[in-house]
C-alpha positions in Angstrom: 0.1 -0.4 -0.3 1.7 3.4 -0.8 1.1 6.0 1.8 2.2 9.6 0.8 2.6 11.8 3.6 2.7 15.5 3.9 3.9 17.8 6.2 5.3 21.2 6.6 2.1 23.5 6.2 0.7 26.1 8.8 0.9 30.2 8.8 2.8 32.3 7.8 2.4 36.3 7.1 2.9 37.4 3.5 6.5 37.3 2.4 7.0 34.7 4.4 9.1 31.2 3.6 7.4 27.6 4.1 9.2 24.2 3.6 6.7 20.9 2.5 7.4 17.6 2.9 5.9 14.4 1.2 7.0 10.9 2.4 6.5 8.1 0.9 6.4 4.7 2.9 8.4 3.0 0.1 10.9 3.1 -2.1 10.6 6.9 -4.3 12.1 5.2 -7.0 9.0 3.2 -8.0 7.4 6.7 -8.9 8.3 8.3 -12.3 6.7 11.7 -11.2 5.8 13.5 -7.9 4.9 16.6 -7.5 2.7 19.1 -5.9 -0.4 20.1 -6.0 -2.8 22.6 -4.3 -6.6 23.3 -3.7 -8.1 26.6 -2.3 -11.9 27.3 -1.0 -14.5 26.8 -4.3 -11.4 26.5 -6.4 -10.3 23.6 -8.6 -6.6 21.6 -7.8 -4.1 23.1 -9.3 -0.2 22.0 -10.2 2.5 24.1 -8.7 5.5 21.9 -8.9 6.9 18.1 -9.9 9.6 16.4 -10.6 11.2 13.9 -12.6 12.9 10.8 -10.9 15.8 12.0 -13.4 15.4 15.7 -11.3 13.5 17.3 -14.0 10.8 20.0 -12.8 8.2 22.0 -13.5 6.1 24.6 -12.5 2.6 26.3 -12.5 3.2 29.9 -14.0 1.6 31.6 -10.4 4.8 30.2 -8.5 7.6 30.4 -10.7 10.8 32.2 -9.7 9.4 31.9 -5.7 8.7 27.8 -5.1 11.3 25.0 -5.7 10.8 21.6 -5.5 13.9 18.6 -5.1 13.9 15.6 -3.6 16.0 13.4 -1.2 16.3 10.2 -2.6 17.7 8.7 0.6 15.2 9.9 2.5 12.2 8.7 0.2 10.8 12.3 0.3 10.2 15.4 -1.5 9.9 19.0 -0.6 8.6 22.0 -1.5 10.2 25.5 -0.7 8.3 28.2 -0.9 9.3 32.0 -0.6 7.6 34.7 -0.8 4.1 33.5 -0.1 1.1 35.5 -1.3 -2.6 35.6 0.7 -3.2 33.8 -3.0 -1.0 31.0 -2.2 -2.7 29.9 0.6 -4.8 26.4 -0.1 -4.4 22.8 1.0 -1.7 21.4 -0.9 -1.4 17.9 -1.6 1.4 15.7 -2.7 0.7 13.3 -5.8 3.1 10.5 -6.9 2.7 8.6 -10.4 4.0 4.7 -11.4 3.4 2.6 -13.9 0.4 0.7 -14.6 -0.8 2.6 -11.6 -4.1 5.0 -10.7 -2.1 8.3 -9.0 -1.9 8.1 -5.5 -2.0 11.5 -3.8 -1.6 12.4 0.0 -3.5 13.8 2.3 -3.0 17.1 2.2 -1.6 20.3 4.4 -2.8 23.4 4.9 -0.9 26.5 3.8 -3.1 30.0 5.3 -0.9 33.0 4.6 -2.0 36.3 6.5 -2.2 39.7 4.4 
């Protein structure tokens, strides 16, 4: 059973930083792609950042230059470093992992609140 456990959310002032973590229950190498998505109340879930096994990354337009996704293979964990946070970044952030011949796996989410 694949499990993804997010942590690191919380309340931060605008302009501040947070680092989110997503730990996998097994080897991170079984996943071809991993990423962070977010969903604000009344909004659709959107891609924040993604990273492949080879380390190739992609970002949503609204977070480019402010957020960084990276992975620590030894810890079976991916991270999302979020800097210069804005009130519009507030959302529940979800970790997603994809592997061949399987449906996507999602974590339960971690809440990020940004005060103005």
